[in-house]
C-alpha positions in Angstrom: 8.0 7.3 -25.5 11.6 6.5 -26.4 14.3 5.8 -23.9 17.5 7.9 -24.3 19.6 4.7 -24.1 18.6 1.2 -25.0 19.4 -0.4 -21.7 17.7 -3.7 -21.1 16.0 -4.1 -17.8 14.9 -7.0 -15.6 12.4 -6.6 -12.8 12.8 -9.3 -10.2 9.5 -9.9 -8.5 6.1 -9.2 -10.1 3.9 -8.4 -7.3 2.3 -4.9 -7.0 5.5 -3.0 -7.2 7.3 -5.3 -9.7 4.4 -5.7 -12.2 3.8 -1.9 -12.1 7.5 -1.1 -12.5 8.0 -3.5 -15.3 5.0 -2.3 -17.4 5.8 1.3 -16.8 9.5 0.9 -17.7 8.4 -0.7 -21.0 6.0 2.3 -21.5 9.0 4.5 -21.2 10.6 2.7 -24.1 12.8 0.1 -22.5 13.0 -3.6 -23.2 11.9 -5.2 -20.0 11.9 -8.8 -18.7 9.9 -9.4 -15.6 10.8 -12.4 -13.4 9.0 -14.3 -10.7 9.3 -17.8 -9.2 5.5 -18.0 -9.2 4.8 -19.6 -12.6 1.0 -18.9 -12.4 1.7 -15.2 -11.9 4.0 -15.2 -14.9 1.4 -16.9 -17.1 -1.3 -14.4 -16.0 0.9 -11.4 -16.8 2.1 -12.9 -20.1 -1.6 -13.2 -21.1 -2.1 -9.5 -20.5 -4.0 -9.8 -17.2 -3.0 -8.1 -13.9 -3.5 -10.4 -10.9 -4.6 -7.5 -8.7 -6.7 -4.4 -9.1 -4.8 -1.3 -10.1 -6.5 1.3 -12.3 -4.9 1.8 -15.7 -2.2 -0.9 -15.3 -3.7 -3.6 -17.5 -3.9 -1.2 -20.4 -0.2 -0.4 -20.1 0.6 -4.1 -19.7 -1.3 -5.1 -22.8 0.1 -2.3 -24.9 3.7 -3.1 -24.1 3.3 -6.9 -24.5 1.9 -6.2 -28.0 4.7 -3.9 -28.8 7.3 -6.5 -27.8 9.0 -4.4 -25.2 7.7 -6.5 -22.3 7.8 -10.2 -21.5 8.0 -12.4 -18.4 10.0 -15.4 -17.3 10.7 -17.6 -14.2 14.3 -18.3 -15.4 17.1 -16.4 -13.6 19.7 -17.4 -16.2 17.5 -15.7 -18.9 17.3 -12.6 -16.8 21.0 -12.5 -16.2 21.8 -12.9 -19.8 19.2 -10.4 -21.0 19.5 -7.4 -18.8 22.0 -4.6 -18.2 20.1 -3.4 -15.1 18.3 -5.5 -12.6 15.6 -4.0 -10.3 14.8 -5.8 -7.1 11.1 -5.4 -6.5 10.1 -8.2 -4.1 8.1 -7.8 -0.9 9.5 -7.3 2.6 6.6 -8.2 4.9 6.7 -8.2 8.6 8.2 -11.2 10.2 5.9 -13.7 11.9 8.0 -13.7 15.1 8.8 -10.0 15.5 8.1 -6.5 14.1 11.2 -6.7 11.9 11.1 -6.9 8.1 11.4 -10.3 6.5 14.2 -10.0 4.0 14.1 -13.6 2.9 12.7 -12.6 -0.6 15.4 -10.0 -1.1 18.1 -12.5 -0.1 16.6 -15.2 -2.4 16.8 -12.9 -5.4 20.4 -12.0 -4.6 21.5 -15.6 -4.1 19.7 -16.7 -7.3 20.9 -13.9 -9.6 24.4 -13.0 -8.4 26.1 -16.3 -9.4 24.8 -15.8 -12.9 26.2 -12.3 -13.4 29.2 -12.9 -15.7 29.5 -9.4 -17.2 29.2 -5.8 -15.9 25.7 -5.0 -14.6 23.9 -2.7 -12.3 21.5 -3.9 -9.6 19.0 -1.4 -8.2 16.9 -2.2 -5.2 13.4 -0.7 -5.0 12.1 -2.9 -2.2 11.5 -1.1 1.1 14.3 -2.4 3.4 15.8 -1.6 6.8 18.8 0.8 6.6 22.0 -1.1 6.1 20.4 -3.7 3.9 21.8 -2.2 0.6 25.4 -2.4 1.8 24.9 -6.0 2.8 23.4 -6.8 -0.6 26.2 -5.1 -2.4 28.8 -7.1 -0.5 26.9 -10.4 -1.1 26.6 -9.7 -4.8 30.3 -8.8 -5.1 31.2 -12.1 -3.4 28.9 -14.3 -5.5 29.0 -12.7 -8.9 31.6 -14.0 -11.4 31.9 -10.4 -12.6 32.8 -9.3 -9.0 33.1 -5.6 -8.5 31.9 -4.9 -12.1 28.4 -5.5 -10.7 27.4 -2.4 -8.8 24.5 -1.8 -6.5 22.2 1.2 -5.9 19.0 1.7 -4.0 16.1 3.7 -5.4 13.0 3.6 -3.1 9.5 3.4 -4.6 6.8 5.9 -3.6 3.8 4.3 -5.1 0.3 4.9 -3.8 -2.1 2.0 -4.5 -4.7 3.2 -6.9 -2.2 5.6 -8.5 0.7 3.2 -9.2 1.0 3.9 -13.0 0.9 7.7 -12.5 3.4 7.5 -9.6 5.9 5.4 -11.7 5.6 7.4 -14.9 5.5 10.8 -13.2 6.8 10.5 -9.6 7.1 13.5 -7.3 10.8 12.7 -6.9 13.4 10.1 -7.8 16.0 9.2 -5.2 19.0 7.0 -5.9 21.4 5.9 -3.2 24.9 5.2 -4.6 28.6 6.1 -4.4 29.1 5.0 -8.0 29.3 7.4 -10.9 28.3 4.6 -13.2 25.1 3.7 -11.2 24.2 7.4 -11.1 24.6 7.6 -14.9 22.5 4.5 -15.5 19.7 5.9 -13.3 19.8 9.3 -15.0 19.5 7.5 -18.3 16.6 5.4 -17.1 14.9 8.5 -15.6 15.7 10.8 -18.5 12.0 11.3 -19.5 11.1 12.3 -15.9 14.1 14.5 -15.4 13.2 16.4 -18.7 9.8 17.0 -17.2 11.4 18.7 -14.2 10.9 15.9 -11.7 13.5 16.2 -8.9 16.4 13.7 -9.2 18.3 13.3 -6.0 21.5 11.4 -5.4 22.4 10.2 -1.8 24.4 7.6 -0.1 22.9 4.1 0.3 21.8 4.6 3.9 20.0 7.8 3.3 18.1 6.4 0.3 17.0 3.5 2.4 15.7 5.8 5.1 13.7 8.0 2.7 10.8 5.6 2.2 10.4 4.5 5.8 10.8 8.1 7.1 8.1 9.2 4.7 5.8 6.5 5.8 6.5 7.1 9.5 5.7 10.8 9.0 2.4 10.1 7.2 1.4 7.5 9.7 2.1 10.0 12.5 0.0 12.7 10.8 -3.0 10.2 10.4 -2.7 9.1 14.0 -2.4 12.7 15.2 -5.8 13.7 13.7 -7.3 10.4 15.0 -6.0 11.3 18.5 -7.7 14.7 18.1 -10.8 12.7 17.2 -10.6 10.9 20.5 -10.4 14.3 22.3 -13.2 15.7 20.2 -15.5 12.9 21.1 -14.8 13.4 24.8 -15.2 17.2 24.5 -18.2 17.3 22.2 -16.2 18.9 19.4 -16.2 18.2 15.7 -12.9 16.8 14.4 -13.9 17.4 10.8 -14.1 21.2 11.4 -10.9 21.0 13.5 -9.1 19.3 10.6 -10.3 21.9 8.2 -9.1 24.7 10.4 -5.7 23.1 10.7 -5.4 22.5 7.0 -5.4 26.2 6.2 -2.0 26.4 8.0 0.4 25.8 5.2 2.9 24.3 7.6 0.4 21.6 8.3 -1.7 21.2 5.2 -4.8 19.0 4.7 -3.3 15.9 3.1 -3.4 12.8 5.4 -5.5 14.8 7.9 -8.6 12.8 7.4 -9.9 11.4 10.7 -11.5 8.0 10.6 -10.8 4.3 11.0 -7.1 4.7 10.4 -4.5 3.3 8.1 -3.8 -0.3 7.0 -2.4 -1.9 3.9 0.9 -3.6 3.1 3.2 -0.5 3.7 2.5 1.9 6.6 1.8 -0.6 9.4 4.6 -3.0 8.7 7.1 -0.2 7.7 6.7 1.7 11.0 7.1 -1.5 13.0 10.2 -2.5 11.0 11.6 1.0 11.5 11.2 0.7 15.2 12.8 -2.7 15.2 15.8 -1.4 13.2 16.2 1.6 15.5 16.4 -0.9 18.4 19.1 -2.9 16.6 21.0 0.4 16.0 20.8 1.3 19.7 18.6 4.4 19.1 15.2 2.9 20.0 14.1 6.0 22.0 14.3 8.1 18.9 11.3 6.2 17.4 9.5 5.3 20.6 6.7 7.8 19.6 5.8 5.4 16.7 4.5 2.9 19.3 1.8 5.3 20.2 1.2 6.1 16.6 0.5 2.4 16.0 -1.6 2.2 19.2 -3.8 5.2 18.2 -4.4 3.6 14.9 -5.5 0.3 16.4 -7.7 2.1 18.9 -9.8 3.6 16.1 -10.9 0.1 15.1 -12.0 -0.7 18.7 -13.8 2.6 18.9 -15.7 2.0 15.6 -16.9 -1.4 17.1 -18.0 0.3 20.3 -20.0 2.9 18.5 -21.8 0.3 16.4 -22.4 -1.9 19.5 -23.9 1.1 21.3 -26.3 1.8 18.5 -27.8 -1.7 18.7 -28.3 -1.9 22.5 -24.9 -3.1 23.7 -24.5 -6.6 22.2 -23.8 -8.0 18.8 -25.1 -11.5 19.6 -27.7 -12.5 17.1 -27.7 -9.1 15.3 -27.5 -8.5 11.6 -24.7 -6.1 10.4 -23.9 -4.8 7.0 -20.3 -3.8 6.2 -19.4 -1.7 3.2 -15.8 -2.1 2.4 -13.1 -4.8 2.7 -10.0 -3.2 1.0 -7.8 -1.1 3.2 -8.4 1.9 0.9 -10.6 2.6 -2.2 -9.3 1.9 -5.7 -7.5 -1.2 -4.5 -8.2 -4.9 -3.8 -5.5 -5.0 -1.1 -6.8 -6.4 2.2 -3.4 -6.6 4.0 -3.9 -5.3 7.5 -7.3 -3.9 6.4 -9.1 -2.0 9.2 -12.4 -2.7 7.5 -11.9 -6.5 7.5 -10.5 -6.4 11.1 -13.7 -4.7 12.3 -15.9 -7.0 10.3 -14.1 -10.1 11.7 -14.2 -8.9 15.3 -18.0 -8.1 15.1 -18.6 -11.5 13.7 -16.6 -13.1 16.5 -18.9 -11.3 18.9 -21.9 -13.2 17.6 -23.2 -11.0 14.8 -24.3 -12.1 11.3 -22.0 -9.9 9.2 -22.3 -9.4 5.5 -19.5 -7.6 3.6 -19.5 -5.9 0.2 -16.5 -4.4 -1.6 -16.4 -3.4 -5.3 -13.0 -5.0 -5.9 -11.7 -6.9 -2.8 -14.3 -9.6 -2.4 -12.3 -12.5 -3.7 -9.3 -11.6 -1.6 -11.5 -11.2 1.5 -13.2 -14.5 0.9 -9.9 -16.3 0.8 -8.6 -14.6 4.0 -11.9 -14.7 6.0 -14.1 -17.5 4.6 -16.3 -17.4 7.8 -17.8 -14.0 6.9 -20.7 -13.6 4.6 -20.3 -11.7 1.3 -22.6 -9.9 -1.0 -22.2 -8.8 -4.6 -23.9 -5.4 -4.2 -24.3 -2.7 -1.7 -28.0 -3.3 -1.3 -27.6 -7.0 -0.8 -25.0 -6.4 1.9 -27.2 -4.2 4.0 -30.5 -6.1 3.5 -32.1 -6.6 6.9 -29.1 -5.0 8.7 -29.8 -3.5 12.1 -26.7 -1.3 11.7 -24.6 -0.5 8.6 -20.8 0.3 8.8 -19.1 2.2 6.1 -15.4 1.2 6.4 -13.8 1.8 3.0 -14.6 5.1 1.3 -15.3 3.9 -2.2 -17.1 6.5 -4.4 -20.0 4.0 -4.6 -20.5 4.3 -0.9 -19.9 8.0 -0.6 -22.6 8.5 -3.3 -25.1 6.1 -1.8 -28.7 7.1 -1.7 -30.0 6.9 2.0 -33.5 6.5 0.8 -32.6 3.4 -1.3 -30.7 1.8 1.6 -33.6 2.6 3.9 -35.9 0.4 1.8 -33.9 -2.8 2.6 -32.3 -2.3 6.1 -34.1 -3.4 9.2 -33.0 -0.3 11.1 -31.8 3.0 9.7 -28.5 3.2 11.7 -25.1 3.9 10.1 -21.6 4.2 11.5 -19.4 6.2 9.1 -16.0 4.9 9.8 -14.3 7.1 7.2 -16.2 10.4 7.7 -17.2 10.1 4.1 -20.9 11.0 4.2 -22.8 14.2 4.8 -24.3 13.8 8.3 -27.1 16.3 7.9 -28.2 14.7 4.7 -28.4 11.3 6.2 -30.1 12.5 9.4 -32.6 14.4 7.3 -33.5 11.2 5.6 -34.3 9.5 8.9 -31.0 7.8 9.7 -29.2 7.6 13.0 -25.8 8.7 12.0 -22.6 8.3 14.0 -18.9 8.9 13.0 -15.6 9.0 14.7 -14.7 12.3 16.3 -18.1 14.0 15.6 -20.9 14.9 17.9 
């Protein structure tokens, strides 16, 4: 792939978003310099290794390092000298003392880069931030940069799905740029020329609208997930089947079937913290009632974890004390090693705290899980995790677990009892093989 214009790009922050963006921009033909203050991370990426699990990314990284289009540094002066366009791709986690977003990483990037910008440049934010942040960043850069108003700011939210990050960067379902500058728009059109030529929608908005796009999308998706999980609560009480209910709803094209999968609920580094930060920002803007429904969305999501624990406890006689439990899954979703706000690990940790001997297995997230929860027991295979288990919990819907052979598992467990926290298995098949099967929202 060849870029339409040989702009040089820097990507500031090389976590999940930044590393993916840097490698994929190089894949599109740009010369890219990734920057991070974490020297170990820079060394890992420079050696062609991705410090997290993302299918297909390492191949793109290695290919573009070899081609000379991609390299990494921890030197802001080098980035300022090298690049025409700087992408801010740092994290905005939830603050420890509130639901609001922690913007310290964004501010640190701005304060480190801006004083070094001595010539015209464009700074594009991709980090998910509260509305109003971009205008503040623009003012700060203008005040600090020697080039002053010749450094212009835009905001282009990312829409990456973990497990599909390369695909979603190279062929996104839309590109949004918030700016009031013709130059920033021109630069983004040049960078996005390949995607625009493929017919991918390119939308120009003001800064505030661009900032709202990502958090609004996540709030909607979280609401849809929590809606079907609320219906699961009702279905359990009424003796209905939420899977059949979700299927019936999905045929209505106004509703659709995506994100209508009932189960343990959402987690990860985006949806939970983004809806909480959205509520916090609405409160600051004086429109808190407009997003008050998100409090119940969050509460429904958390209740699914407690309900999964209750079902498992009921299957083993009402107490976890001294019991052996096998947990399949640690990542918040399949095809990822991300354990941030993982429902699976939350459930495993809670059951352990109630006195059970809990063993966890995950195809990719074990090392991250061990660092976060060293008190749990870990196995390196599915069969090892469920050996002697009195109940098995499937909490992350990896293909390996969906395709598990109930007869093979039956040979090693103490009791053939399973809680399907993701509605990933065929209940009749497992029951026919002698298992007591329970799932959220099903009879």
